[in-house]
KEKEDREN-327256 format. One record per atom (N, C-alpha, C): residue in one letter; atom name; x, y, z; residue number from 0. Coordinates in steps of 0.02 Angstrom, whole numbers. Example, Ala and Ser with C-alpha at 12.3 -4.5 7.8 and 13.67 -1.06 7.14 Angstrom:
2
kelum->A&vovex->N&xx->660&yy->-284&zz->390&drenvex->0
kelum->A&vovex->CA&xx->615&yy->-225&zz->390&drenvex->0
kelum->A&vovex->C&xx->660&yy->-165&zz->390&drenvex->0
kelum->S&vovex->N&xx->642&yy->-112&zz->354&drenvex->1
kelum->S&vovex->CA&xx->684&yy->-53&zz->357&drenvex->1
kelum->S&vovex->C&xx->645&yy->2&zz->394&drenvex->1
END
This chain:
129
kelum->F&vovex->N&xx->41&yy->-60&zz->0&drenvex->0
kelum->F&vovex->CA&xx->0&yy->0&zz->0&drenvex->0
kelum->F&vovex->C&xx->43&yy->63&zz->0&drenvex->0
kelum->C&vovex->N&xx->95&yy->64&zz->41&drenvex->1
kelum->C&vovex->CA&xx->138&yy->123&zz->44&drenvex->1
kelum->C&vovex->C&xx->173&yy->136&zz->-22&drenvex->1
kelum->F&vovex->N&xx->196&yy->82&zz->-54&drenvex->2
kelum->F&vovex->CA&xx->230&yy->89&zz->-119&drenvex->2
kelum->F&vovex->C&xx->183&yy->119&zz->-171&drenvex->2
kelum->A&vovex->N&xx->123&yy->91&zz->-174&drenvex->3
kelum->A&vovex->CA&xx->74&yy->115&zz->-224&drenvex->3
kelum->A&vovex->C&xx->53&yy->187&zz->-208&drenvex->3
kelum->G&vovex->N&xx->46&yy->203&zz->-145&drenvex->4
kelum->G&vovex->CA&xx->27&yy->272&zz->-126&drenvex->4
kelum->G&vovex->C&xx->81&yy->321&zz->-146&drenvex->4
kelum->G&vovex->N&xx->144&yy->303&zz->-136&drenvex->5
kelum->G&vovex->CA&xx->199&yy->347&zz->-156&drenvex->5
kelum->G&vovex->C&xx->207&yy->351&zz->-231&drenvex->5
kelum->L&vovex->N&xx->197&yy->294&zz->-264&drenvex->6
kelum->L&vovex->CA&xx->205&yy->292&zz->-336&drenvex->6
kelum->L&vovex->C&xx->154&yy->334&zz->-372&drenvex->6
kelum->Y&vovex->N&xx->92&yy->331&zz->-350&drenvex->7
kelum->Y&vovex->CA&xx->39&yy->369&zz->-382&drenvex->7
kelum->Y&vovex->C&xx->24&yy->435&zz->-348&drenvex->7
kelum->G&vovex->N&xx->33&yy->438&zz->-283&drenvex->8
kelum->G&vovex->CA&xx->18&yy->499&zz->-247&drenvex->8
kelum->G&vovex->C&xx->71&yy->553&zz->-254&drenvex->8
kelum->G&vovex->N&xx->135&yy->533&zz->-261&drenvex->9
kelum->G&vovex->CA&xx->189&yy->581&zz->-267&drenvex->9
kelum->G&vovex->C&xx->181&yy->630&zz->-324&drenvex->9
kelum->P&vovex->N&xx->170&yy->606&zz->-386&drenvex->10
kelum->P&vovex->CA&xx->160&yy->653&zz->-441&drenvex->10
kelum->P&vovex->C&xx->99&yy->698&zz->-433&drenvex->10
kelum->M&vovex->N&xx->46&yy->671&zz->-403&drenvex->11
kelum->M&vovex->CA&xx->-14&yy->711&zz->-393&drenvex->11
kelum->M&vovex->C&xx->-1&yy->767&zz->-342&drenvex->11
kelum->V&vovex->N&xx->37&yy->752&zz->-290&drenvex->12
kelum->V&vovex->CA&xx->54&yy->802&zz->-240&drenvex->12
kelum->V&vovex->C&xx->98&yy->856&zz->-272&drenvex->12
kelum->R&vovex->N&xx->146&yy->834&zz->-312&drenvex->13
kelum->R&vovex->CA&xx->190&yy->883&zz->-345&drenvex->13
kelum->R&vovex->C&xx->151&yy->928&zz->-392&drenvex->13
kelum->T&vovex->N&xx->106&yy->900&zz->-430&drenvex->14
kelum->T&vovex->CA&xx->64&yy->940&zz->-476&drenvex->14
kelum->T&vovex->C&xx->22&yy->990&zz->-437&drenvex->14
kelum->A&vovex->N&xx->-8&yy->967&zz->-383&drenvex->15
kelum->A&vovex->CA&xx->-49&yy->1012&zz->-342&drenvex->15
kelum->A&vovex->C&xx->-7&yy->1068&zz->-312&drenvex->15
kelum->Y&vovex->N&xx->53&yy->1052&zz->-289&drenvex->16
kelum->Y&vovex->CA&xx->98&yy->1102&zz->-261&drenvex->16
kelum->Y&vovex->C&xx->117&yy->1155&zz->-314&drenvex->16
kelum->S&vovex->N&xx->131&yy->1131&zz->-375&drenvex->17
kelum->S&vovex->CA&xx->149&yy->1177&zz->-430&drenvex->17
kelum->S&vovex->C&xx->92&yy->1224&zz->-448&drenvex->17
kelum->R&vovex->N&xx->32&yy->1199&zz->-443&drenvex->18
kelum->R&vovex->CA&xx->-26&yy->1242&zz->-458&drenvex->18
kelum->R&vovex->C&xx->-40&yy->1292&zz->-403&drenvex->18
kelum->I&vovex->N&xx->-29&yy->1273&zz->-341&drenvex->19
kelum->I&vovex->CA&xx->-41&yy->1317&zz->-284&drenvex->19
kelum->I&vovex->C&xx->15&yy->1369&zz->-278&drenvex->19
kelum->F&vovex->N&xx->77&yy->1347&zz->-290&drenvex->20
kelum->F&vovex->CA&xx->135&yy->1391&zz->-284&drenvex->20
kelum->F&vovex->C&xx->174&yy->1391&zz->-351&drenvex->20
kelum->P&vovex->N&xx->148&yy->1426&zz->-402&drenvex->21
kelum->P&vovex->CA&xx->183&yy->1426&zz->-467&drenvex->21
kelum->P&vovex->C&xx->249&yy->1463&zz->-463&drenvex->21
kelum->K&vovex->N&xx->295&yy->1444&zz->-508&drenvex->22
kelum->K&vovex->CA&xx->359&yy->1479&zz->-512&drenvex->22
kelum->K&vovex->C&xx->346&yy->1550&zz->-537&drenvex->22
kelum->P&vovex->N&xx->386&yy->1598&zz->-513&drenvex->23
kelum->P&vovex->CA&xx->377&yy->1666&zz->-538&drenvex->23
kelum->P&vovex->C&xx->396&yy->1670&zz->-612&drenvex->23
kelum->P&vovex->N&xx->366&yy->1715&zz->-650&drenvex->24
kelum->P&vovex->CA&xx->381&yy->1719&zz->-722&drenvex->24
kelum->P&vovex->C&xx->452&yy->1744&zz->-736&drenvex->24
kelum->Y&vovex->N&xx->482&yy->1779&zz->-688&drenvex->25
kelum->Y&vovex->CA&xx->551&yy->1802&zz->-697&drenvex->25
kelum->Y&vovex->C&xx->583&yy->1814&zz->-629&drenvex->25
kelum->V&vovex->N&xx->649&yy->1821&zz->-630&drenvex->26
kelum->V&vovex->CA&xx->687&yy->1836&zz->-570&drenvex->26
kelum->V&vovex->C&xx->718&yy->1904&zz->-580&drenvex->26
kelum->A&vovex->N&xx->704&yy->1950&zz->-535&drenvex->27
kelum->A&vovex->CA&xx->732&yy->2018&zz->-540&drenvex->27
kelum->A&vovex->C&xx->802&yy->2019&zz->-512&drenvex->27
kelum->G&vovex->N&xx->844&yy->2059&zz->-543&drenvex->28
kelum->G&vovex->CA&xx->913&yy->2065&zz->-520&drenvex->28
kelum->G&vovex->C&xx->950&yy->2118&zz->-559&drenvex->28
kelum->D&vovex->N&xx->1013&yy->2128&zz->-542&drenvex->29
kelum->D&vovex->CA&xx->1056&yy->2176&zz->-577&drenvex->29
kelum->D&vovex->C&xx->1100&yy->2136&zz->-624&drenvex->29
kelum->Y&vovex->N&xx->1086&yy->2142&zz->-688&drenvex->30
kelum->Y&vovex->CA&xx->1123&yy->2104&zz->-739&drenvex->30
kelum->Y&vovex->C&xx->1164&yy->2151&zz->-783&drenvex->30
kelum->G&vovex->N&xx->1181&yy->2208&zz->-757&drenvex->31
kelum->G&vovex->CA&xx->1218&yy->2259&zz->-795&drenvex->31
kelum->G&vovex->C&xx->1284&yy->2234&zz->-821&drenvex->31
kelum->R&vovex->N&xx->1320&yy->2194&zz->-782&drenvex->32
kelum->R&vovex->CA&xx->1385&yy->2169&zz->-805&drenvex->32
kelum->R&vovex->C&xx->1376&yy->2123&zz->-866&drenvex->32
kelum->L&vovex->N&xx->1325&yy->2083&zz->-865&drenvex->33
kelum->L&vovex->CA&xx->1311&yy->2038&zz->-922&drenvex->33
kelum->L&vovex->C&xx->1298&yy->2079&zz->-985&drenvex->33
kelum->Y&vovex->N&xx->1258&yy->2132&zz->-979&drenvex->34
kelum->Y&vovex->CA&xx->1243&yy->2175&zz->-1037&drenvex->34
kelum->Y&vovex->C&xx->1305&yy->2211&zz->-1061&drenvex->34
kelum->A&vovex->N&xx->1347&yy->2233&zz->-1015&drenvex->35
kelum->A&vovex->CA&xx->1408&yy->2268&zz->-1033&drenvex->35
kelum->A&vovex->C&xx->1455&yy->2222&zz->-1072&drenvex->35
kelum->D&vovex->N&xx->1461&yy->2160&zz->-1049&drenvex->36
kelum->D&vovex->CA&xx->1503&yy->2111&zz->-1084&drenvex->36
kelum->D&vovex->C&xx->1474&yy->2094&zz->-1152&drenvex->36
kelum->A&vovex->N&xx->1409&yy->2088&zz->-1157&drenvex->37
kelum->A&vovex->CA&xx->1376&yy->2068&zz->-1219&drenvex->37
kelum->A&vovex->C&xx->1370&yy->2126&zz->-1268&drenvex->37
kelum->G&vovex->N&xx->1363&yy->2187&zz->-1243&drenvex->38
kelum->G&vovex->CA&xx->1355&yy->2245&zz->-1286&drenvex->38
kelum->G&vovex->C&xx->1285&yy->2252&zz->-1316&drenvex->38
kelum->H&vovex->N&xx->1237&yy->2218&zz->-1287&drenvex->39
kelum->H&vovex->CA&xx->1168&yy->2221&zz->-1311&drenvex->39
kelum->H&vovex->C&xx->1119&yy->2226&zz->-1253&drenvex->39
kelum->P&vovex->N&xx->1060&yy->2254&zz->-1264&drenvex->40
kelum->P&vovex->CA&xx->1012&yy->2262&zz->-1210&drenvex->40
kelum->P&vovex->C&xx->974&yy->2198&zz->-1192&drenvex->40
kelum->V&vovex->N&xx->978&yy->2149&zz->-1235&drenvex->41
kelum->V&vovex->CA&xx->944&yy->2085&zz->-1223&drenvex->41
kelum->V&vovex->C&xx->995&yy->2029&zz->-1236&drenvex->41
kelum->V&vovex->N&xx->999&yy->1982&zz->-1189&drenvex->42
kelum->V&vovex->CA&xx->1045&yy->1926&zz->-1196&drenvex->42
kelum->V&vovex->C&xx->1005&yy->1861&zz->-1194&drenvex->42
kelum->L&vovex->N&xx->1017&yy->1819&zz->-1244&drenvex->43
kelum->L&vovex->CA&xx->981&yy->1756&zz->-1250&drenvex->43
kelum->L&vovex->C&xx->1032&yy->1699&zz->-1250&drenvex->43
kelum->F&vovex->N&xx->1020&yy->1650&zz->-1208&drenvex->44
kelum->F&vovex->CA&xx->1058&yy->1588&zz->-1209&drenvex->44
kelum->F&vovex->C&xx->1012&yy->1535&zz->-1239&drenvex->44
kelum->S&vovex->N&xx->1035&yy->1501&zz->-1291&drenvex->45
kelum->S&vovex->CA&xx->992&yy->1454&zz->-1326&drenvex->45
kelum->S&vovex->C&xx->1032&yy->1395&zz->-1352&drenvex->45
kelum->T&vovex->N&xx->997&yy->1348&zz->-1384&drenvex->46
kelum->T&vovex->CA&xx->1029&yy->1295&zz->-1422&drenvex->46
kelum->T&vovex->C&xx->1002&yy->1298&zz->-1493&drenvex->46
kelum->S&vovex->N&xx->1037&yy->1267&zz->-1538&drenvex->47
kelum->S&vovex->CA&xx->1017&yy->1270&zz->-1609&drenvex->47
kelum->S&vovex->C&xx->955&yy->1227&zz->-1624&drenvex->47
kelum->T&vovex->N&xx->939&yy->1180&zz->-1581&drenvex->48
kelum->T&vovex->CA&xx->884&yy->1133&zz->-1595&drenvex->48
kelum->T&vovex->C&xx->821&yy->1147&zz->-1553&drenvex->48
kelum->C&vovex->N&xx->824&yy->1194&zz->-1508&drenvex->49
kelum->C&vovex->CA&xx->768&yy->1207&zz->-1462&drenvex->49
kelum->C&vovex->C&xx->712&yy->1246&zz->-1497&drenvex->49
kelum->P&vovex->N&xx->651&yy->1218&zz->-1500&drenvex->50
kelum->P&vovex->CA&xx->597&yy->1254&zz->-1533&drenvex->50
kelum->P&vovex->C&xx->575&yy->1317&zz->-1496&drenvex->50
kelum->Y&vovex->N&xx->582&yy->1318&zz->-1429&drenvex->51
kelum->Y&vovex->CA&xx->563&yy->1377&zz->-1391&drenvex->51
kelum->Y&vovex->C&xx->615&yy->1432&zz->-1399&drenvex->51
kelum->C&vovex->N&xx->678&yy->1412&zz->-1410&drenvex->52
kelum->C&vovex->CA&xx->730&yy->1461&zz->-1424&drenvex->52
kelum->C&vovex->C&xx->716&yy->1495&zz->-1491&drenvex->52
kelum->K&vovex->N&xx->693&yy->1455&zz->-1539&drenvex->53
kelum->K&vovex->CA&xx->676&yy->1482&zz->-1605&drenvex->53
kelum->K&vovex->C&xx->618&yy->1532&zz->-1599&drenvex->53
kelum->K&vovex->N&xx->568&yy->1515&zz->-1558&drenvex->54
kelum->K&vovex->CA&xx->512&yy->1561&zz->-1547&drenvex->54
kelum->K&vovex->C&xx->535&yy->1626&zz->-1513&drenvex->54
kelum->T&vovex->N&xx->582&yy->1620&zz->-1467&drenvex->55
kelum->T&vovex->CA&xx->608&yy->1679&zz->-1433&drenvex->55
kelum->T&vovex->C&xx->645&yy->1724&zz->-1482&drenvex->55
kelum->R&vovex->N&xx->687&yy->1695&zz->-1525&drenvex->56
kelum->R&vovex->CA&xx->722&yy->1734&zz->-1576&drenvex->56
kelum->R&vovex->C&xx->672&yy->1769&zz->-1622&drenvex->56
kelum->A&vovex->N&xx->621&yy->1732&zz->-1644&drenvex->57
kelum->A&vovex->CA&xx->571&yy->1761&zz->-1689&drenvex->57
kelum->A&vovex->C&xx->534&yy->1819&zz->-1655&drenvex->57
kelum->L&vovex->N&xx->519&yy->1812&zz->-1592&drenvex->58
kelum->L&vovex->CA&xx->484&yy->1865&zz->-1556&drenvex->58
kelum->L&vovex->C&xx->528&yy->1928&zz->-1551&drenvex->58
kelum->C&vovex->N&xx->591&yy->1919&zz->-1534&drenvex->59
kelum->C&vovex->CA&xx->637&yy->1976&zz->-1530&drenvex->59
kelum->C&vovex->C&xx->645&yy->2009&zz->-1598&drenvex->59
kelum->D&vovex->N&xx->650&yy->1969&zz->-1650&drenvex->60
kelum->D&vovex->CA&xx->656&yy->1996&zz->-1718&drenvex->60
kelum->D&vovex->C&xx->593&yy->2035&zz->-1737&drenvex->60
kelum->Q&vovex->N&xx->536&yy->2006&zz->-1721&drenvex->61
kelum->Q&vovex->CA&xx->471&yy->2037&zz->-1736&drenvex->61
kelum->Q&vovex->C&xx->464&yy->2104&zz->-1700&drenvex->61
kelum->E&vovex->N&xx->489&yy->2108&zz->-1639&drenvex->62
kelum->E&vovex->CA&xx->484&yy->2169&zz->-1599&drenvex->62
kelum->E&vovex->C&xx->539&yy->2219&zz->-1617&drenvex->62
kelum->G&vovex->N&xx->588&yy->2198&zz->-1659&drenvex->63
kelum->G&vovex->CA&xx->642&yy->2242&zz->-1679&drenvex->63
kelum->G&vovex->C&xx->691&yy->2257&zz->-1624&drenvex->63
kelum->I&vovex->N&xx->703&yy->2208&zz->-1582&drenvex->64
kelum->I&vovex->CA&xx->747&yy->2217&zz->-1524&drenvex->64
kelum->I&vovex->C&xx->817&yy->2191&zz->-1539&drenvex->64
kelum->A&vovex->N&xx->867&yy->2230&zz->-1522&drenvex->65
kelum->A&vovex->CA&xx->937&yy->2208&zz->-1529&drenvex->65
kelum->A&vovex->C&xx->952&yy->2158&zz->-1473&drenvex->65
kelum->Y&vovex->N&xx->982&yy->2102&zz->-1492&drenvex->66
kelum->Y&vovex->CA&xx->999&yy->2052&zz->-1441&drenvex->66
kelum->Y&vovex->C&xx->1059&yy->2013&zz->-1464&drenvex->66
kelum->I&vovex->N&xx->1091&yy->1982&zz->-1416&drenvex->67
kelum->I&vovex->CA&xx->1146&yy->1936&zz->-1432&drenvex->67
kelum->I&vovex->C&xx->1122&yy->1866&zz->-1414&drenvex->67
kelum->D&vovex->N&xx->1135&yy->1820&zz->-1458&drenvex->68
kelum->D&vovex->CA&xx->1112&yy->1751&zz->-1450&drenvex->68
kelum->D&vovex->C&xx->1173&yy->1707&zz->-1438&drenvex->68
kelum->Y&vovex->N&xx->1182&yy->1684&zz->-1378&drenvex->69
kelum->Y&vovex->CA&xx->1235&yy->1637&zz->-1362&drenvex->69
kelum->Y&vovex->C&xx->1208&yy->1567&zz->-1373&drenvex->69
kelum->V&vovex->N&xx->1227&yy->1536&zz->-1429&drenvex->70
kelum->V&vovex->CA&xx->1204&yy->1469&zz->-1446&drenvex->70
kelum->V&vovex->C&xx->1252&yy->1420&zz->-1414&drenvex->70
kelum->T&vovex->N&xx->1230&yy->1390&zz->-1359&drenvex->71
kelum->T&vovex->CA&xx->1274&yy->1352&zz->-1316&drenvex->71
kelum->T&vovex->C&xx->1300&yy->1287&zz->-1346&drenvex->71
kelum->D&vovex->N&xx->1265&yy->1259&zz->-1394&drenvex->72
kelum->D&vovex->CA&xx->1289&yy->1196&zz->-1425&drenvex->72
kelum->D&vovex->C&xx->1332&yy->1209&zz->-1487&drenvex->72
kelum->K&vovex->N&xx->1345&yy->1271&zz->-1503&drenvex->73
kelum->K&vovex->CA&xx->1386&yy->1288&zz->-1561&drenvex->73
kelum->K&vovex->C&xx->1450&yy->1324&zz->-1542&drenvex->73
kelum->S&vovex->N&xx->1455&yy->1348&zz->-1480&drenvex->74
kelum->S&vovex->CA&xx->1512&yy->1388&zz->-1460&drenvex->74
kelum->S&vovex->C&xx->1534&yy->1371&zz->-1389&drenvex->74
kelum->A&vovex->N&xx->1598&yy->1358&zz->-1381&drenvex->75
kelum->A&vovex->CA&xx->1625&yy->1344&zz->-1315&drenvex->75
kelum->A&vovex->C&xx->1621&yy->1406&zz->-1270&drenvex->75
kelum->V&vovex->N&xx->1631&yy->1464&zz->-1300&drenvex->76
kelum->V&vovex->CA&xx->1626&yy->1527&zz->-1261&drenvex->76
kelum->V&vovex->C&xx->1555&yy->1536&zz->-1236&drenvex->76
kelum->A&vovex->N&xx->1506&yy->1524&zz->-1279&drenvex->77
kelum->A&vovex->CA&xx->1436&yy->1530&zz->-1260&drenvex->77
kelum->A&vovex->C&xx->1418&yy->1480&zz->-1205&drenvex->77
kelum->E&vovex->N&xx->1443&yy->1419&zz->-1212&drenvex->78
kelum->E&vovex->CA&xx->1429&yy->1368&zz->-1161&drenvex->78
kelum->E&vovex->C&xx->1459&yy->1389&zz->-1093&drenvex->78
kelum->K&vovex->N&xx->1519&yy->1417&zz->-1095&drenvex->79
kelum->K&vovex->CA&xx->1552&yy->1439&zz->-1033&drenvex->79
kelum->K&vovex->C&xx->1511&yy->1495&zz->-1000&drenvex->79
kelum->K&vovex->N&xx->1489&yy->1543&zz->-1040&drenvex->80
kelum->K&vovex->CA&xx->1449&yy->1599&zz->-1013&drenvex->80
kelum->K&vovex->C&xx->1383&yy->1573&zz->-984&drenvex->80
kelum->F&vovex->N&xx->1354&yy->1523&zz->-1017&drenvex->81
kelum->F&vovex->CA&xx->1291&yy->1494&zz->-994&drenvex->81
kelum->F&vovex->C&xx->1301&yy->1460&zz->-927&drenvex->81
kelum->K&vovex->N&xx->1355&yy->1422&zz->-920&drenvex->82
kelum->K&vovex->CA&xx->1368&yy->1388&zz->-857&drenvex->82
kelum->K&vovex->C&xx->1381&yy->1438&zz->-800&drenvex->82
kelum->E&vovex->N&xx->1408&yy->1496&zz->-816&drenvex->83
kelum->E&vovex->CA&xx->1419&yy->1549&zz->-766&drenvex->83
kelum->E&vovex->C&xx->1353&yy->1575&zz->-738&drenvex->83
kelum->Q&vovex->N&xx->1298&yy->1565&zz->-775&drenvex->84
kelum->Q&vovex->CA&xx->1232&yy->1589&zz->-754&drenvex->84
kelum->Q&vovex->C&xx->1198&yy->1540&zz->-706&drenvex->84
kelum->D&vovex->N&xx->1229&yy->1484&zz->-692&drenvex->85
kelum->D&vovex->CA&xx->1200&yy->1432&zz->-649&drenvex->85
kelum->D&vovex->C&xx->1131&yy->1410&zz->-674&drenvex->85
kelum->A&vovex->N&xx->1126&yy->1401&zz->-739&drenvex->86
kelum->A&vovex->CA&xx->1063&yy->1380&zz->-769&drenvex->86
kelum->A&vovex->C&xx->1073&yy->1313&zz->-803&drenvex->86
kelum->T&vovex->N&xx->1018&yy->1278&zz->-812&drenvex->87
kelum->T&vovex->CA&xx->1022&yy->1213&zz->-847&drenvex->87
kelum->T&vovex->C&xx->975&yy->1209&zz->-906&drenvex->87
kelum->D&vovex->N&xx->927&yy->1255&zz->-911&drenvex->88
kelum->D&vovex->CA&xx->877&yy->1252&zz->-963&drenvex->88
kelum->D&vovex->C&xx->881&yy->1313&zz->-1009&drenvex->88
kelum->V&vovex->N&xx->860&yy->1303&zz->-1070&drenvex->89
kelum->V&vovex->CA&xx->855&yy->1357&zz->-1119&drenvex->89
kelum->V&vovex->C&xx->784&yy->1360&zz->-1145&drenvex->89
kelum->P&vovex->N&xx->761&yy->1416&zz->-1171&drenvex->90
kelum->P&vovex->CA&xx->797&yy->1478&zz->-1176&drenvex->90
kelum->P&vovex->C&xx->802&yy->1514&zz->-1109&drenvex->90
kelum->L&vovex->N&xx->858&yy->1548&zz->-1101&drenvex->91
kelum->L&vovex->CA&xx->869&yy->1591&zz->-1042&drenvex->91
kelum->L&vovex->C&xx->877&yy->1661&zz->-1070&drenvex->91
kelum->I&vovex->N&xx->834&yy->1706&zz->-1050&drenvex->92
kelum->I&vovex->CA&xx->832&yy->1773&zz->-1078&drenvex->92
kelum->I&vovex->C&xx->842&yy->1825&zz->-1023&drenvex->92
kelum->Y&vovex->N&xx->887&yy->1871&zz->-1035&drenvex->93
kelum->Y&vovex->CA&xx->897&yy->1928&zz->-990&drenvex->93
kelum->Y&vovex->C&xx->873&yy->1990&zz->-1025&drenvex->93
kelum->I&vovex->N&xx->825&yy->2024&zz->-995&drenvex->94
kelum->I&vovex->CA&xx->798&yy->2086&zz->-1022&drenvex->94
kelum->I&vovex->C&xx->792&yy->2135&zz->-965&drenvex->94
kelum->G&vovex->N&xx->830&yy->2189&zz->-968&drenvex->95
kelum->G&vovex->CA&xx->827&yy->2238&zz->-914&drenvex->95
kelum->G&vovex->C&xx->847&yy->2207&zz->-848&drenvex->95
kelum->H&vovex->N&xx->806&yy->2215&zz->-798&drenvex->96
kelum->H&vovex->CA&xx->821&yy->2186&zz->-732&drenvex->96
kelum->H&vovex->C&xx->788&yy->2117&zz->-724&drenvex->96
kelum->R&vovex->N&xx->768&yy->2086&zz->-779&drenvex->97
kelum->R&vovex->CA&xx->731&yy->2023&zz->-775&drenvex->97
kelum->R&vovex->C&xx->770&yy->1965&zz->-808&drenvex->97
kelum->K&vovex->N&xx->770&yy->1910&zz->-773&drenvex->98
kelum->K&vovex->CA&xx->797&yy->1847&zz->-798&drenvex->98
kelum->K&vovex->C&xx->737&yy->1801&zz->-809&drenvex->98
kelum->I&vovex->N&xx->726&yy->1782&zz->-871&drenvex->99
kelum->I&vovex->CA&xx->667&yy->1743&zz->-889&drenvex->99
kelum->I&vovex->C&xx->690&yy->1674&zz->-913&drenvex->99
kelum->L&vovex->N&xx->667&yy->1622&zz->-880&drenvex->100
kelum->L&vovex->CA&xx->685&yy->1554&zz->-899&drenvex->100
kelum->L&vovex->C&xx->626&yy->1524&zz->-937&drenvex->100
kelum->G&vovex->N&xx->640&yy->1504&zz->-999&drenvex->101
kelum->G&vovex->CA&xx->587&yy->1474&zz->-1040&drenvex->101
kelum->G&vovex->C&xx->552&yy->1526&zz->-1083&drenvex->101
kelum->F&vovex->N&xx->513&yy->1502&zz->-1130&drenvex->102
kelum->F&vovex->CA&xx->476&yy->1546&zz->-1174&drenvex->102
kelum->F&vovex->C&xx->408&yy->1561&zz->-1145&drenvex->102
kelum->N&vovex->N&xx->397&yy->1623&zz->-1126&drenvex->103
kelum->N&vovex->CA&xx->333&yy->1647&zz->-1102&drenvex->103
kelum->N&vovex->C&xx->322&yy->1714&zz->-1137&drenvex->103
kelum->E&vovex->N&xx->283&yy->1713&zz->-1191&drenvex->104
kelum->E&vovex->CA&xx->276&yy->1771&zz->-1234&drenvex->104
kelum->E&vovex->C&xx->254&yy->1833&zz->-1197&drenvex->104
kelum->S&vovex->N&xx->204&yy->1827&zz->-1154&drenvex->105
kelum->S&vovex->CA&xx->180&yy->1887&zz->-1118&drenvex->105
kelum->S&vovex->C&xx->232&yy->1915&zz->-1071&drenvex->105
kelum->T&vovex->N&xx->270&yy->1873&zz->-1038&drenvex->106
kelum->T&vovex->CA&xx->323&yy->1896&zz->-993&drenvex->106
kelum->T&vovex->C&xx->379&yy->1929&zz->-1032&drenvex->106
kelum->I&vovex->N&xx->397&yy->1900&zz->-1089&drenvex->107
kelum->I&vovex->CA&xx->450&yy->1929&zz->-1130&drenvex->107
kelum->I&vovex->C&xx->428&yy->1997&zz->-1158&drenvex->107
kelum->K&vovex->N&xx->367&yy->2001&zz->-1184&drenvex->108
kelum->K&vovex->CA&xx->341&yy->2064&zz->-1211&drenvex->108
kelum->K&vovex->C&xx->338&yy->2118&zz->-1157&drenvex->108
kelum->A&vovex->N&xx->317&yy->2099&zz->-1097&drenvex->109
kelum->A&vovex->CA&xx->313&yy->2148&zz->-1042&drenvex->109
kelum->A&vovex->C&xx->383&yy->2174&zz->-1025&drenvex->109
kelum->A&vovex->N&xx->432&yy->2131&zz->-1025&drenvex->110
kelum->A&vovex->CA&xx->501&yy->2152&zz->-1011&drenvex->110
kelum->A&vovex->C&xx->528&yy->2195&zz->-1068&drenvex->110
kelum->L&vovex->N&xx->513&yy->2177&zz->-1130&drenvex->111
kelum->L&vovex->CA&xx->535&yy->2217&zz->-1187&drenvex->111
kelum->L&vovex->C&xx->504&yy->2286&zz->-1186&drenvex->111
kelum->A&vovex->N&xx->442&yy->2291&zz->-1164&drenvex->112
kelum->A&vovex->CA&xx->408&yy->2356&zz->-1161&drenvex->112
kelum->A&vovex->C&xx->442&yy->2404&zz->-1112&drenvex->112
kelum->L&vovex->N&xx->477&yy->2377&zz->-1064&drenvex->113
kelum->L&vovex->CA&xx->511&yy->2419&zz->-1014&drenvex->113
kelum->L&vovex->C&xx->580&yy->2443&zz->-1037&drenvex->113
kelum->L&vovex->N&xx->605&yy->2416&zz->-1093&drenvex->114
kelum->L&vovex->CA&xx->670&yy->2438&zz->-1118&drenvex->114
kelum->L&vovex->C&xx->665&yy->2509&zz->-1145&drenvex->114
kelum->P&vovex->N&xx->720&yy->2547&zz->-1139&drenvex->115
kelum->P&vovex->CA&xx->720&yy->2613&zz->-1169&drenvex->115
kelum->P&vovex->C&xx->713&yy->2608&zz->-1245&drenvex->115
kelum->A&vovex->N&xx->687&yy->2660&zz->-1276&drenvex->116
kelum->A&vovex->CA&xx->676&yy->2659&zz->-1348&drenvex->116
kelum->A&vovex->C&xx->741&yy->2650&zz->-1386&drenvex->116
kelum->A&vovex->N&xx->796&yy->2672&zz->-1359&drenvex->117
kelum->A&vovex->CA&xx->861&yy->2665&zz->-1393&drenvex->117
kelum->A&vovex->C&xx->879&yy->2592&zz->-1404&drenvex->117
kelum->A&vovex->N&xx->855&yy->2548&zz->-1361&drenvex->118
kelum->A&vovex->CA&xx->872&yy->2477&zz->-1366&drenvex->118
kelum->A&vovex->C&xx->843&yy->2447&zz->-1430&drenvex->118
kelum->S&vovex->N&xx->784&yy->2467&zz->-1448&drenvex->119
kelum->S&vovex->CA&xx->753&yy->2438&zz->-1508&drenvex->119
kelum->S&vovex->C&xx->778&yy->2473&zz->-1571&drenvex->119
kelum->D&vovex->N&xx->807&yy->2532&zz->-1565&drenvex->120
kelum->D&vovex->CA&xx->831&yy->2568&zz->-1623&drenvex->120
kelum->D&vovex->C&xx->905&yy->2555&zz->-1637&drenvex->120
kelum->S&vovex->N&xx->942&yy->2530&zz->-1588&drenvex->121
kelum->S&vovex->CA&xx->1014&yy->2525&zz->-1594&drenvex->121
kelum->S&vovex->C&xx->1037&yy->2475&zz->-1647&drenvex->121
kelum->L&vovex->N&xx->1010&yy->2415&zz->-1646&drenvex->122
kelum->L&vovex->CA&xx->1028&yy->2365&zz->-1696&drenvex->122
kelum->L&vovex->C&xx->965&yy->2326&zz->-1714&drenvex->122
kelum->K&vovex->N&xx->954&yy->2318&zz->-1777&drenvex->123
kelum->K&vovex->CA&xx->894&yy->2281&zz->-1798&drenvex->123
kelum->K&vovex->C&xx->908&yy->2207&zz->-1809&drenvex->123
kelum->S&vovex->N&xx->971&yy->2189&zz->-1816&drenvex->124
kelum->S&vovex->CA&xx->987&yy->2118&zz->-1826&drenvex->124
kelum->S&vovex->C&xx->1022&yy->2090&zz->-1764&drenvex->124
kelum->P&vovex->N&xx->1008&yy->2027&zz->-1750&drenvex->125
kelum->P&vovex->CA&xx->1039&yy->1997&zz->-1691&drenvex->125
kelum->P&vovex->C&xx->1113&yy->1982&zz->-1701&drenvex->125
kelum->A&vovex->N&xx->1148&yy->1978&zz->-1647&drenvex->126
kelum->A&vovex->CA&xx->1217&yy->1955&zz->-1649&drenvex->126
kelum->A&vovex->C&xx->1217&yy->1883&zz->-1623&drenvex->126
kelum->R&vovex->N&xx->1257&yy->1842&zz->-1654&drenvex->127
kelum->R&vovex->CA&xx->1260&yy->1772&zz->-1632&drenvex->127
kelum->R&vovex->C&xx->1331&yy->1757&zz->-1612&drenvex->127
kelum->E&vovex->N&xx->1338&yy->1718&zz->-1559&drenvex->128
kelum->E&vovex->CA&xx->1404&yy->1697&zz->-1538&drenvex->128
kelum->E&vovex->C&xx->1404&yy->1624&zz->-1523&drenvex->128
END
């Protein structure tokens, strides 16, 4: 009985906990050093095969936002920078004072709306590393 209760009850408890206490859509912080190193107002860590990374790139392109895309499976430098962020999942997006893990269009758009107008006018094409 205990085994079956744990086997079936565990996932249900975890699901209920996630619904009651959802993860925040972003983590606020000071990411100025990251932007200074990157030279862009938006920093994206991605992989070449991730469909959500592709959606994130398309959204930034559609909004006309300058960003740098660190493709972690194509560049050792990008992979090193990604590991410095203590993250394991992509896409990882830094916009202003927000660190956004995963593709959440409304959260990304809200963060982009807070960027100064100069950020969207500075570069229309993304930089890739």
